[in-house]
N, C-alpha and C positions, 0 to 999 in steps of 0.2 A: 234867182235861179241857182246861184252858187250854194246857197244854204240847202236847197233841195238835193243837189248833187252830193253834198257831204253826207246828208241823211241817208240817201240811197246807197252810197259807198259803205257807210257804217252798217246798214242792214245787210248788204251783200257779204260783208266780212263776217258778221255774226252768223249768217246762214252757213257760210263755208266752215267756220269753226264748229258749229253745231253738227253739221253733216260729218265732219272729220271725227268728232267725238262719237257719233252714232256708229260710224264705220269701225272705229277702234273697238267699241263695245261689242259689236257683232264678231269681230275677229277674236276678241278675248273669249267670248262664249264658245265659238267654234274650237278654239285651242283647248278650252276646258273639256268639252265633249270628246274631242279627239284624244286628249290625254287619258280620259276615263276609259275610252275604248282600248287604248294601248295597255292600260292597267288590267282590264278584263282579259285581253289577249295573253298577257303575261301570266295571269292567274290560270287561264285554261291550259297554257303550256306547262306550267308548274304542276298542275293537277295530273295532267296526262303522263308526265315523266314520273311523278310519284306513284301513280297507280301501276304503271309498268314496272317500276322498281319493286313495288310491294308484291307484285305477282312473280317476281324473279325473272322478268323479261326486260328487254330493252324496247323502247318506243319504236314502232316501225317507221322507216324512213319517210314514207308518204305523209304520215300524220305529223311527224316532226317538221318536215318542210312546210306543210300547210299552216301549222300553228306558228312557226317561226316567221313565215312570210307575213302573216296577218299582224304579228307583233311589230315586225320591222316596218311595215307600211304605215301603221298607225303612229309609231314612234317618229318616223321621218316627217309625217304630216304635222304632228304635234310640235316638233322642233321648228318646222317652217313657220307655223302660225305663231308660236311664241316669239320667234325672231321678228316677225312682222309687227307684233305688238310692241316689242321693245324698240324697234326702229321708229314706230309711230310716236312712242313716248319720247324718244330722243329728239325727234324732229320738233315735237311740241316744246320741249325744253329750249332747243336752239332758237326757235322762232318767237319765243315769248308767249305762246298760247298754252303753256303748261299749267296744269292744275296747281293751285297754290299749296295743296297738301303734299305734293311730291317732294321728297327730300332733295336738297341741292346736290348731295354727294351720292345720289343713287347711281349704281353701276350702269354703264352704257355699253351696249353691244355684247353683253354676256351671252354666251351660247351654251346650250346644254350638250353634253357629250352624246354622240350617236349611240344608239343601242347596238349591242353586239349582233352580228349576223348569224345565220344558222350554221355556218362553218367555223365560227369562233369557238374556242374551247369553253366549256361551262366554268362558272366561277367555282372556286373550291368551297366545299361545305364548311360551315362554322365548326371550330374545334370544340369538343365537349369537355 
């Protein structure tokens, strides 16, 4: 009976590790999709500002707020998901269930800088 209990415990542990890996993979995919949505929102904001500048106008406040809010929301969600992925990887390293391909000196807990808000000043254009 003790042998069967050890086999069952081993199977349960393998199931938990596999489910954790699946969950982490899903989080990585969600982070990638959200990061892509943030990039698209930044592109939309940039194009809108450029088109307004090209027409000799400034972007209307309502459009600026809408585009900046979309960018900020996607960026915050991407940072949250990337942080969750990093936390899961750190947990795997600490518990010994880490992938053998992961470098031992991989940074832990690194966080991306938050995106500037709609009230933050724009970055200076590159010098020509």
